[in-house]
C-alpha angles and dihedrals in degrees: 000000000000089000091049092050090049092051091048092050092049090049091054093047092046092052092047094049089068094042135077091254091070091045090062119256107280112196126216102268099022138083120228130208091237125094141181118285117257110293093011120120126203120199117195131183124189128187117202137179110203122190121197123183145141090070109197093202125090090259092069092206131189112197131191115191125187107193131186116193121194112196124188118191122183127187112229097174135349088274105031133062138165122223128195122190122196115189124198115189136191112193132188112187128184123197103202095188090064097025092234133136132202134188127203132178119183146120118275127220117300116243120210118190137177120208118201118187108214100171136031131172119180112203097180144354090295102001112105147158120210138178124196138182119224130207122176146163134209108222116210099239098119125110125230124315095015101053130079094202088223142095105247118188124209134195129186152144133232134193126197130187128183116186115168109302093349128089130182131188126184124177138173122192131178121200122197106213112206096173139029141213124248092251128023112232106146137026110285097028094109129070090255118108117250137213119210117201116187129179130174139178122197128190122194106225096178135060101024089204131019118241134181088263096053110128098179146332138238120224136188114216134204117187136186115192125180139178130197121188123196089238086069099258113135137161140174126211127194124198143176121212146166131226138187117201118195124179095273106007140048136202119199139175132184146167128203131205129182119253099171135007140162106181125161105161104050141011113285122232115269097189143322133216121197146172128182147180133206130194129189120214 
């Protein structure tokens, strides 16, 4: 019997090591401290509708963005991975003060990031705590009005904990903006530096326990995402979501609503809707 239990446990762990569960549950708007295994590539696509309104500036803008992000993450070693994000944005903006509308559809700036895991403590077969350091760079490839025309570095840290059915992610990132866009629509568009603060809690609703036959798992997500710009603008968004993690693919969906904002230089976010998919190769 002890041998049988050991074999069963190893079967479960082996299945999870190639699944999203072993890569630490990453929620929709948050980074996790986990990363692909060496030689493994994860491709993720997210589709978001972002509504911005109540513009405090004289332009009195209402903005609708539809954004598709393609993210490619590749494991270099057990502790180091590279991540590339490619945004594609369709924007319809209305300036109520002049009763004019504009439409733009272009790529935004590429973002290249390295994630280095500096600490890991496994507390069970799949329970773990991890801490990673982040270093990134915005590359000026975006077209007007979605590019800053500058090389903007970013540094950050992220902590992830998975204990039984509970998962927690907490990340802080600071971006040094060296350029700005002609008009400020979203956080980070101005030349002011920006702090991103992201927190997430995930609860595995099914299955209650992993077995050797587990094919995937359902999670409920709760996220809190904030930005603070050195011009004083800041806002916090809260959002529920749901996620299904299979062994080599993930489906996710989320909404965001504002809980606190003090924005004077651009329209604040009214809400966001998003769905996404991930595939491991």
